[in-house]
N, C-alpha and C positions, 0 to 999 in steps of 0.2 A: 587428674590433679589430686594432690594429696587430700585425704579426708579432712584434715584440720582446717584447710582454707575453705573447703566447701561449707563446713559447719559455721565457721566464723562469718563468711559472706552471707549465708542464709539468715544469720542473726541480725543482719543489717549493719555490721561493723564495716563500713566502707572507707571512711576517712580515718586514717591511722596516724595520729600525731600525739606528741607529748606523752601524757599519762596513759593514753589509750594503747600505746605501744606495749606497755607493761601488761595491760589487760588482755591484749591479744595473746601475748606470750603465756600469760596465766591460763587463759582458756585452752591454749594448745597443750600446755604441760599437764593441766588437770585431766584432759582427755587421754593423754598418753600414760598417765599414772593410774588411771581408773582400772579397776578389775585386778585379777590375780597377777602376781609377779612371777617371772620365770628366771631361774639362775642359769639354765642351759643356754647354749648358743642360739641366737635368734635366727629363724629361717629366712632365707633370701626370697622375699615375695615382691613381685613387680609392683611399682607404685600404683598403677591403676587399680590393682586388686585391693588397695586400702580404702577405696572410696565406696564403702558399703555401709556398715553400721558401727556406731560407737563401741558396742560390746565386742564385735569381731575385732576391731582395731586394738582394743585394750589387751587382747590376748596375743597380739603380734608385737606391739610397741610398748616398751617399758622403760622407765628411768631407774637410776640407782636408788632413788628414795625421795619421799616428799620433802624432807628437810633440805636436801640439796636443791630441789626444784624451787622452793620458796626463796632460797638465797639468790638464785639466778634471777628470779622475778623481781626481787627487791633491788638488785643491781640495775636491771634494765629500767625500772621505774625512775631511778635516780640518774639514769643515763651514765652509769659507771660501766662502760662497755668493756674496759680492760678486766675489771673484776668479774663481770659476767662471763667472759671468755675463759678466765682462769677456773671459775667454778664449774662451768659446763664440761670441762675436760673429764670430769668423773662420770659423765653420762655416756653410756655405751652406744646407744642407737644413733645413727647419723641424722635422722630427721630433725630432732631438736637443734642440732648444730646448724643445719641448713636454715632452719627457721630463724635462729638468732642472727645468722648472716643477713638474711632477708630484711629483718627488722632494722639492722644496722645500716644496710646499704640504701634503704629508702629514706633514711633520716638526712634531712638537708644539712650540709656542712660536715658530713662525716669524713673521716680521713682515709677511707678506703681508696686503694689505688685503681687506676683505670683497668689494669690487668685483672684485678680481683673482681671488680663489679661487672665488667664485660664478660668475664668468664662465667660468673654466676648467671647472667642473663642467657648466655648461649646454652648452658647446662640445664636451665629451668625456664624454658620459653612459655610454659603454661601457668606460671605462678602469677598472682595478682600484682597490680601496680607496676607493670612493665614500663609505662611512661615515666614514672618517678625514678625507677632504676636507671632508665636511659639518661634522664637529666643529670643524675648524680655521676653517671659514667662520663658524660660530656664534660661536667665540671671538673672531673679528675684528670682530664687530658692535660699533660704538661709537656715541656720540652723533651722529656725522655721518650715520649711516644712519637715514633718516627713517621715520616710522610707515608710510607707504604702501609703501615699499620692503620693510620688514620683513614686513608682512602679505602682500604678494604673494609674497615668498620662502617664508615658512612655509606658505602655501597650497599651493605646489608641492612643498616639501621640509619636512614636519613635523619639528619639532626632535628630535634624537637624543641630546642632552646636557642636563644640568641647566642649564648656562649658556644653551643655546639656548632652553630653555623660559622662562627668566627674561626673555630678550630679547623673546620673543613676549608675555609677560605685560605688559611695559612698553608694548609697542605697543598691546595690547588696552585697557589702562587709558587710554592717551592718546587712543584712538579712542572712548572712552566706553562700551566693551563690558565693563563691570565685572563683570557676571555670569559671563561666559566666563572673564575674567581671574581672578576669585576661585576658581572651580572648579579651574582649572589650577594656580593658586598653591598651594592646599591640597594637591593631589595631588603636586605637585613638591616642596613642603617636606617632606612625609612620606617620599617615595620616592627622592629624588635626592641627589647629592653636589655640593658647591660648594667652591671655594677659600674660605679663612677670610674674606678681605675681602669677597667677594661675599655670603657667608652673613650677615655682620654688616650689610651694606647692605640685604639683603632684609628682615631682621628690623626694621631701623630704619624702612624705607619702608612696609612692608606688614603690620606686626604687628597692626594693627586688624582685618585680615581673617582673622586666625588665631585659633583657639580653643585652649583648653587640651588638648583631645583631639588636636589636630594636633601639638602639641609632644610630647605623651606618645607618640603613634604614631611620631614621628620618633626620639625617644630610644630607644624599644623596638627599633626596627630597627637603630639604630647599635650598641646593646649586643649584639644577636644577631650582628652582623657583626664585632664585636670592634674597632670604630672608637672607641678610647678618648678621644682628644682631642676630636673633634666631640661625643661623648657628654657629656663634662665640660662643654662649653660650653652644653649644653641644661639642665643642672641648675637654673639660676636661672630657667628658663622653665616649670618643672613644679611640681607640689605637693610638700609636704614628705615625703609617703610614698614618693616616688621617691628621696629622698636618704639613706635609711637604709642 
């Protein structure tokens, strides 16, 4: 794993959200800009070789300058990702570019495509926050991602979110594997969470595969978890004895 992540994780920076995204990028860039700069072409060194010491890494990895680095960091702190990407184009070494991609892809609600995020995961399986990356990849699956691609993806990366499970269910249904799809649908409906619009769409499309027992089990779980709004939406889907 790249040196920068080893150092960041050793410092205890595990939860990377909001402003901390900028701090992580800042720590990374400060590491990469430390030490002497070199104008000649950078040597091709295998990534594992970078995991040694900060001083050694500084002689291998350089940026075009601290001023440019500060501008990138400022853009990330403000979540101005388009500006950050424009600024980092002046950076020659690929590692900071990859780091910026990682920071963006783990950000909830990012507009990265499934192709981009899944490609990053496959190319960088040892980077931190794989679960977060996978959740964002699942959230990015849309109608443009075909059945074959979905099935191959979920074969390698079983879904980790309710949204991901629904995307797999859609693919299974489309592939004619209704038995598998129905079993997964019922389990997912009972045990997972979804945004309101997706929940409504699931019920509209697949309610014929759901029995009263599945609605009751979902409602029971939501009540125990104190999720009042989703629980209220379930009242019209269960028997009268649940509405007392």
